[in-house]
C-alpha positions, -999 to 999 in steps of 0.1 A, spaced: -223 179 -146 -250 153 -150 -275 161 -176 -311 168 -166 -342 156 -184 -348 191 -199 -313 190 -213 -320 157 -229 -351 171 -246 -332 202 -257 -302 184 -271 -319 155 -288 -348 168 -308 -349 159 -345 -318 137 -339 -332 108 -359 -338 130 -390 -303 145 -389 -287 112 -383 -306 96 -412 -296 124 -435 -259 120 -425 -261 83 -429 -277 87 -464 -249 110 -474 -222 86 -462 -239 57 -480 -239 78 -512 -202 85 -508 -195 48 -502 -215 40 -534 -194 65 -554 -161 51 -540 -173 16 -548 -181 27 -584 -145 39 -589 -128 5 -585 -93 18 -584 -73 -11 -570 -97 -38 -560 -127 -54 -576 -162 -43 -565 -170 -78 -552 -139 -79 -529 -146 -44 -516 -182 -53 -508 -172 -86 -491 -145 -69 -470 -168 -40 -460 -197 -62 -452 -176 -85 -431 -160 -55 -411 -195 -40 -406 -208 -73 -393 -179 -77 -368 -182 -41 -357 -220 -44 -353 -215 -76 -332 -190 -58 -310 -214 -28 -306 -242 -51 -295 -219 -68 -271 -209 -35 -255 -245 -23 -253 -255 -56 -236 -226 -52 -211 -237 -17 -203 -273 -29 -197 -259 -52 -170 -234 -27 -155 -241 9 -165 -210 21 -145 -184 4 -167 -164 34 -177 -141 17 -202 -171 0 -219 -187 34 -225 -155 47 -240 -151 17 -263 -187 20 -275 -184 57 -283 -152 51 -303 -167 23 -323 -199 41 -331 -180 72 -342 -159 50 -364 -189 34 -380 -207 67 -384 -238 56 -364 -247 92 -354 -280 85 -338 -267 58 -315 -235 78 -310 -254 107 -295 -274 84 -273 -242 67 -260 -225 100 -253 -256 113 -236 -259 83 -214 -222 84 -204 -224 121 -196 -252 114 -171 -231 90 -152 -195 103 -155 -177 136 -162 -163 134 -197 -127 139 -205 -115 168 -226 -109 145 -256 -144 131 -255 -160 165 -252 -140 180 -281 -150 151 -304 -186 155 -294 -186 193 -299 -168 190 -333 -193 164 -345 -222 186 -335 -207 217 -350 -204 200 -384 -241 192 -383 -251 228 -374 -273 243 -402 -296 270 -387 -298 292 -356 -318 267 -336 -290 242 -341 -265 267 -328 -284 271 -296 -281 233 -290 -244 235 -295 -242 265 -270 -260 243 -245 -236 215 -251 -206 239 -245 -222 250 -212 -222 214 -201 -187 207 -212 -171 236 -193 -187 224 -160 -169 190 -159 -133 202 -159 -115 235 -164 -100 230 -198 -84 259 -218 -89 240 -251 -127 237 -246 -130 273 -237 -109 283 -267 -132 262 -289 -162 278 -272 -151 314 -279 -141 306 -315 -175 290 -321 -193 320 -306 -175 344 -330 -192 326 -358 -225 339 -344 -215 375 -339 -236 386 -369 -268 378 -350 -286 403 -328 -266 409 -297 -239 385 -311 -209 408 -303 -220 412 -266 -225 375 -263 -190 368 -276 -175 393 -252 -195 377 -223 -181 343 -232 -146 357 -235 -148 373 -200 -161 340 -185 -132 322 -202 -107 347 -187 -122 341 -153 -119 304 -156 -86 299 -173 -70 333 -177 -46 326 -149 -34 293 -165 3 299 -167 10 279 -199 -23 280 -218 -41 311 -205 -23 334 -230 -42 318 -259 -75 331 -245 -61 366 -240 -47 367 -275 -79 355 -291 -99 381 -272 -75 408 -282 -75 398 -319 -113 398 -318 -114 433 -304 -89 445 -331 -111 430 -358 -140 450 -343 -118 481 -343 -113 478 -381 -150 478 -386 -156 511 -367 -127 530 -382 -138 556 -408 -126 552 -444 -93 568 -452 -96 605 -460 -130 610 -444 -137 629 -412 -154 608 -386 -185 621 -369 -187 626 -332 -206 594 -327 -180 575 -348 -152 590 -329 -167 579 -296 -171 544 -309 -135 544 -321 -122 557 -287 -142 532 -268 -129 503 -289 -93 516 -285 -98 517 -248 -110 481 -247 -78 469 -265 -56 490 -241 -75 475 -211 -69 440 -224 -32 446 -228 -30 461 -193 -50 432 -177 -29 405 -194 4 421 -185 -6 421 -148 -10 383 -149 21 360 -147 20 340 -180 44 323 -203 60 346 -230 51 378 -211 80 395 -228 65 391 -262 32 406 -251 49 436 -235 69 442 -268 37 439 -288 20 465 -266 50 488 -269 47 487 -306 9 490 -306 6 519 -282 13 553 -298 21 570 -265 42 542 -252 35 519 -222 23 538 -191 44 536 -160 17 519 -139 14 491 -166 52 487 -166 52 484 -128 25 458 -129 43 439 -156 75 437 -136 56 424 -105 40 397 -127 74 389 -142 88 383 -107 59 361 -98 65 342 -131 101 336 -121 89 320 -88 66 297 -107 90 287 -134 107 259 -114 73 243 -107 62 246 -144 95 232 -156 90 202 -132 56 196 -147 70 199 -182 96 172 -177 76 148 -155 53 120 -168 16 119 -164 -2 121 -140 24 143 -123 6 141 -89 37 147 -68 47 177 -88 12 192 -86 11 186 -49 43 207 -44 30 234 -67 -3 235 -48 15 239 -15 36 268 -30 5 286 -42 -13 281 -9 17 296 9 16 326 -16 -20 332 -6 -37 342 -39 -71 323 -39 -76 326 -76 -42 311 -84 -47 284 -59 -80 275 -75 -65 273 -110 -36 251 -100 -60 228 -82 -81 226 -114 -51 218 -135 -41 190 -111 -76 176 -111 -78 176 -149 -50 150 -149 -58 133 -116 -95 132 -116 -97 98 -98 -76 108 -68 -100 112 -38 -74 129 -16 -68 156 -41 -106 164 -43 -108 163 -5 -79 188 -3 -95 211 -29 -130 211 -14 -117 216 21 -97 247 8 -128 261 -8 -150 255 23 -125 272 46 -111 300 24 -132 311 -5 -167 302 8 -184 312 -25 -216 292 -27 -217 284 -65 -179 277 -66 -180 255 -35 -211 234 -44 -199 230 -80 -166 216 -68 -183 192 -44 -206 180 -71 -178 173 -95 -159 155 -67 -186 130 -60 -191 124 -98 -155 116 -103 -150 95 -71 -185 83 -61 -170 54 -40 -154 78 -15 -177 83 14 -158 113 28 -166 134 -4 -203 127 0 -202 136 37 -184 169 29 -210 176 1 -239 172 25 -223 195 50 -215 221 23 -252 220 12 -264 226 47 -237 253 53 -248 273 22 -286 269 30 -296 245 3 -333 235 4 -342 203 22 -352 184 -10 -318 190 -26 -300 177 5 -323 146 5 -316 139 -32 -279 141 -27 -281 117 3 -301 92 -18 -275 94 -45 -248 87 -19 -266 55 -8 -265 43 -44 -228 52 -49 -215 17 -41 -192 22 -11 -165 -4 -5 -170 -8 33 -200 -14 55 -187 13 79 -190 39 51 -228 34 51 -229 39 88 -210 72 86 -231 85 57 -263 77 77 -249 94 107 -242 126 87 -278 126 74 -292 120 108 -271 148 122 -285 171 95 -321 160 103 -315 165 141 -303 200 135 -336 208 117 -357 199 147 -370 225 171 -371 205 204 -388 233 222 -420 222 206 -437 191 219 -443 178 183 -431 188 149 -430 173 114 -392 175 115 -392 153 147 -413 127 130 -390 128 100 -360 123 123 -375 93 140 -385 78 107 -349 83 94 -335 65 125 -358 36 119 -350 34 82 -313 36 89 -315 5 111 -335 -14 85 -311 -4 58 -281 -15 77 -297 -48 87 -310 -57 52 -291 -40 24 -257 -36 40 -256 -70 58 -267 -87 26 -237 -72 7 -210 -73 33 -222 -100 57 -221 -74 85 -240 -42 93 -209 -21 99 -223 -9 133 -212 -36 157 -215 -13 187 -249 0 176 -237 37 175 -268 49 157 -291 33 182 -271 48 211 -274 83 195 -311 78 190 -316 67 226 -296 98 239 -317 121 217 -349 106 231 -337 109 267 -321 143 264 -343 163 240 -376 144 240 -376 133 277 -388 99 265 -368 75 287 -392 46 279 -382 48 242 -345 51 253 -348 19 274 -364 0 246 -335 10 223 -309 -1 249 -327 -34 253 -324 -39 216 -287 -30 217 -280 -56 244 -298 -83 224 -274 -78 195 -245 -95 213 -233 -65 233 -245 -77 267 -211 -93 274 -192 -60 272 -188 -39 303 -184 -6 284 -219 -10 268 -235 -16 302 -217 14 317 -229 36 288 -265 25 296 -259 31 333 -246 67 326 -277 74 305 -299 62 334 -278 81 359 -282 113 339 -319 112 328 -334 82 346 -339 71 382 -320 51 408 -343 21 404 -334 16 368 -297 23 375 -297 -5 400 -315 -28 377 -290 -20 348 -260 -27 371 -274 -60 384 -279 -71 348 -244 -59 339 -229 -80 367 -248 -110 356 -239 -107 318 -205 -91 316 -177 -114 307 -148 -92 297 -143 -69 328 -166 -83 355 -145 -68 383 -150 -33 370 -187 -37 368 -189 -51 403 -169 -21 416 -194 3 399 -224 -15 415 -208 -14 450 -199 23 447 -235 30 435 -250 12 466 -226 31 488 -241 64 476 -277 54 469 -286 21 484 -300 8 517 -284 -20 538 -305 -46 521 -294 -32 487 -258 -33 499 -261 -69 511 -277 -80 478 -250 -62 458 -222 -78 478 -237 -113 475 -242 -109 438 -207 -96 431 -191 -123 452 -211 -150 435 -201 -136 401 -164 -132 409 -162 -167 424 -178 -182 392 -154 -161 370 -123 -173 390 -135 -209 387 -139 -205 350 -104 -190 347 -89 -218 367 -105 -244 345 -92 -226 314 -57 -223 329 -57 -260 338 -68 -269 303 -41 -248 287 -15 -263 311 -27 -298 300 -24 -289 264 11 -275 270 22 -307 288 8 -328 259 27 -307 234 59 -311 255 54 -349 256 49 -350 219 81 -330 214 100 -352 237 87 -383 219 98 -368 186 133 -360 200 137 -396 212 125 -410 179 150 -389 160 178 -398 184 170 -435 180 168 -433 143 201 -415 142 217 -441 164 204 -469 141 219 -451 111 252 -448 128 253 -484 138 244 -495 102 271 -473 88 296 -487 112 287 -522 102 292 -514 65 326 -498 68 343 -531 75 376 -531 93 384 -503 116 416 -485 123 426 -463 152 433 -427 146 468 -414 154 454 -388 178 434 -400 208 407 -373 204 398 -384 168 371 -409 160 379 -441 141 374 -440 103 371 -470 80 400 -478 57 377 -475 26 363 -442 36 365 -412 13 395 -390 15 391 -353 24 377 -331 -4 402 -318 -29 417 -285 -17 415 -253 -36 448 -239 -50 468 -221 -23 453 -239 7 477 -256 32 473 -290 48 448 -293 76 475 -299 102 464 -310 136 427 -303 141 423 -323 172 417 -292 194 396 -274 169 361 -268 184 330 -266 162 299 -245 162 276 -248 192 289 -282 205 321 -296 218 319 -327 197 316 -309 163 291 -290 142 268 -320 138 282 -344 164 312 -356 143 349 -350 150 375 -342 124 389 -370 103 423 -384 111 454 -370 96 468 -388 65 504 -379 71 525 -374 101 537 -339 105 575 -334 106 590 -323 139 588 -286 145 559 -282 121 541 -259 145 572 -239 152 576 -231 116 542 -215 113 545 -179 125 517 -164 145 497 -196 150 487 -199 187 494 -231 205 464 -255 207 446 -255 240 449 -289 256 415 -293 274 402 -327 283 366 -337 280 364 -339 318 374 -302 321 347 -291 295 314 -285 310 286 -275 286 262 -265 314 288 -240 326 296 -226 292 282 -202 266 289 -201 229 300 -167 216 299 -160 178 299 -132 152 331 -116 165 354 -98 142 382 -120 127 407 -92 133 397 -87 170 428 -78 190 435 -99 221 401 -116 219 407 -137 250 415 -107 272 386 -87 259 361 -116 265 375 -123 300 369 -86 308 335 -85 292 322 -117 308 340 -111 341 310 -93 355 288 -124 350 310 -147 371 344 -161 374 357 -171 340 374 -205 341 386 -205 305 381 -190 271 385 -215 243 391 -196 210 388 -214 177 414 -208 150 419 -219 113 449 -241 104 467 -210 95 462 -195 129 434 -169 120 408 -164 146 374 -178 133 352 -153 151 337 -176 177 347 -193 209 335 -209 241 335 -192 275 333 -215 305 325 -203 340 333 -219 374 296 -216 384 266 -225 362 247 -196 377 268 -172 357 254 -186 324 220 -167 326 239 -135 333 262 -141 303 232 -147 280 220 -112 288 250 -99 269 236 -113 237 238 -88 208 260 -64 227 284 -45 204 320 -55 204 342 -34 180 311 -23 161 296 -58 156 268 -74 176 281 -103 197 258 -134 197 257 -153 230 238 -186 231 238 -217 254 264 -243 248 242 -273 239 252 -307 224 228 -311 194 233 -348 194 214 -350 226 191 -321 218 184 -321 181 154 -297 184 173 -271 203 167 -236 189 189 -206 195 164 -180 182 150 -164 213 124 -140 198 88 -150 194 74 -160 160 37 -155 168 14 -126 170 24 -101 197 -5 -76 201 15 -53 225 44 -50 202 46 -31 168 69 -37 138 83 -7 120 98 -9 85 112 18 62 133 35 89 163 55 78 196 37 84 208 66 106 179 61 130 189 55 166 171 41 196 168 75 211 152 89 179 128 60 177 119 64 214 111 101 210 89 92 181 70 64 198 67 74 234 39 99 228 16 69 221 22 50 253 48 36 277 76 19 260 90 -13 276 117 -22 250 131 -12 216 150 -34 193 167 -22 161 173 -51 137 208 -53 123 228 -76 101 257 -97 113 281 -68 107 260 -45 130 246 -24 102 209 -15 106 183 -29 82 158 -1 86 136 -24 108 126 -22 145 104 -37 171 88 -15 198 71 -31 228 44 -12 247 27 -20 280 -6 -31 265 -24 -38 233 -43 -4 233 -11 16 232 3 -6 204 -29 -2 184 -29 36 189 7 37 177 -1 18 146 -30 41 137 -10 73 144 24 63 129 16 42 99 24 62 67 42 90 85 75 105 74 108 104 92 138 121 75 120 117 41 114 80 47 78 67 48 73 45 78 52 13 76 39 3 111 19 -28 120 13 -52 149 42 -76 153 34 -109 136 67 -124 123 65 -155 102 73 -188 118 109 -200 114 112 -233 94 137 -256 109 154 -281 87 145 -317 93 180 -330 87 213 -314 94 237 -308 66 263 -334 60 292 -333 85 322 -313 75 353 -300 91 352 -263 97 376 -247 73 376 -277 50 371 -270 13 340 -280 -6 342 -298 -38 349 -277 -69 318 -266 -87 329 -249 -120 326 -274 -148 336 -273 -184 313 -276 -215 313 -314 -212 310 -316 -174 347 -320 -169 372 -298 -151 380 -265 -167 415 -276 -176 409 -313 -183 403 -329 -217 379 -358 -222 395 -387 -240 362 -404 -247 352 -402 -285 324 -379 -293 304 -407 -308 305 -425 -274 298 -395 -253 263 -392 -239 248 -366 -217 240 -379 -183 202 -379 -177 190 -356 -149 183 -373 -116 147 -383 -112 128 -370 -83 125 -395 -54 89 -385 -48 79 -397 -82 89 -433 -73 121 -435 -94 157 -440 -82 182 -412 -89 213 -420 -109 242 -430 -87 271 -406 -84 305 -413 -98 327 -436 -78 361 -426 -65 388 -445 -84 418 -423 -83 416 -407 -49 400 -375 -63 363 -371 -57 344 -364 -89 374 -366 -112 371 -372 -149 364 -407 -162 354 -420 -128 317 -424 -135 308 -460 -142 290 -465 -174 272 -495 -160 255 -473 -134 241 -450 -161 235 -470 -192 231 -506 -202 263 -525 -210 273 -523 -247 286 -552 -267 315 -551 -292 290 -548 -321 274 -518 -304 308 -501 -302 315 -509 -338 282 -494 -350 289 -463 -330 324 -458 -344 313 -463 -380 282 -441 -377 286 -409 -398 
């Protein structure tokens, strides 16, 4: 709890005198230690001490200066208190602690340190009262068993004063109420209370051998009954180590444990068994244990014992004091279940002190104060504190003002023509508008009330309760001047107000202005005006309305036509630019090919007619990996997406002529499909990929699958040289009209894998062609869901999403093997339904998976500027593994170590340097050892240079 001015005056009198006395004592102790000179000289000790003191004092001044700038810096307060306590600056330490306690609830550690420091300074009874007051403040911040135990132990020290024993008992009873139900630490309070009463028993027992008087006997019996009662009460509460308490009571009671006590003990033991799993989970988990506490809280709420629910909430909040949702859950429970004024208001006050930035806690606090009949000044003070709490959103200030205005409105008696409460309400409305315009806009660059909700409420109150339509119209005029005149819904709100509390003249005037100003839904406003004139207006009014609406709609249609024309022009310009870029790329590519053809020298024809001509000096195929067969005839092999190869280049010619019967010797290899270029029609074909390599009878299945799209002329499957199906093919139809129907089969499952169907396009002629068919821009009517369980189906997702609107399409994202990625796109009919789905579904749970939902806005796909180098499908890439010297793993370098140099890394082209040339091919193996020319990497060396290198040691 925040300290009041009276508490400050009570706790800090004579502080300076006590602090000076303690500082003098510490100084004298330091002088004695310095005089001893055990290990260091006096001069060294003085120098070290003075230097440390100067550094600490400088740090203290820095922290104090920081707090003068920002008093709400929690960590700065903690550091300052630790440093002052270390230096023994008691006077400044008290001030620092006092200042922090006014702004924040203090932790258990800070309170215990403060209490122990004050207890050491206690000298007389007046000082003890100050410590009592400090304890009362400490127990209000959090429910901490350690602080209560320290409190009762300190109170026992004052039991010799008048009424001291009763005071101790009173504090013990309060401690049991607060923490007696604490499963793990509550037993310490019970045991301390019982030991205290046993000590009192020893003082009232008569001396051995004497006969007690009647009065002594009554005191003795009453004290025994107190101890019996404490045992019975403790055994009825589920606590740790209950068995030991029961055994102790059995030994202590002369007549044994009563049956009723045993019955209560067994019930408590059963309850303890239920709680053990939750306590064990808390024991093994790491701080702050929020999830474990949440489960424990739900269990106790289900059990239905309010006292136990309260204590588990307090335990959770002691370790998670900065979690607003936990405070909201606790205060809501107290508001709806316990409804005890002191308990409820105390919890609300602690909540806003721990999380002052949470507007919802302040709003609940104001409602709780009103609900429990707090005086008007108290509510006003809390509201003013809320305004200074530093909310993080402009809309939070709007909501807190609305809560205060609702409270003030409920205080007004509108049956009276005038009242002080009504003037206060109007003044609050005016102040709220000024506050949002000045303070909030200055901080957030917006008022937070774009639709002027507060002004709308004020106008409705004036019209409904005060019958003051003139004031209501003035307010609506102000609303429209704040940029709301272009929205149809704002005009319709004003029209409904006039319709309910005004007259037909002002209704007509409002609708005519609406028709003139509305820009979002002008058709709707025009319909409302015409319907109004059908009911209320004369013929002249009708004609005027028709003329005005027709004029407005004609102007709107003209504007829309101009906008559409402008958009079409921009689209054509973009298409022309794209076409220009495509032509430039094609020309550049043709120039490169012609230049390369000129450099290759003499040409030679390929042995197969379908192969392109390669230069005699061209590079041989890459070195094959161990176990690979020769390429064989690849003249009929078709490459990805085009008939002429992956990037417009056919396979290289064969180096060796195959022996007769070569194909016949290969078992299981299908015969090549001899299809001429004239028979291949890309415009009648589709490219099918991502099929399973082990697909049985792929041609038959694909003919059956695509037969419903049109007459299939041929299915050209692509195989490896070993005869293994590559997983893709070309399907050619007799009629090109079948292609759009075939493209609709894209991503249909075939043997558990999604089949990809795309147009058959020659990328030489269309280098910018993109197969990706989904949009990569913002789609406001579509939502993106992540975090789905992998077992989620379209039916499950449809059941989950259909309650928020009409679903047009659902797409579950899968990988190439058909396995789901836990992602999905759901398309609604309009933006409003999609926005509603995001608000309702984001953060919800599905099969223990937390869903993340947002409006679909996929990143743009980056297309590579240049295609990868041409390569035969199935050809082997160059070997990558290298040895320690950059050689093959099994090759030995014959170059002497003294002559060996590490090749310098290639310089980056953008830096203006030329990269080192690659090794030349000298032995028919690309990148083999010893093929790199030293002339291309280093300057030529003379004989003298070689001699110096060899003789160098």
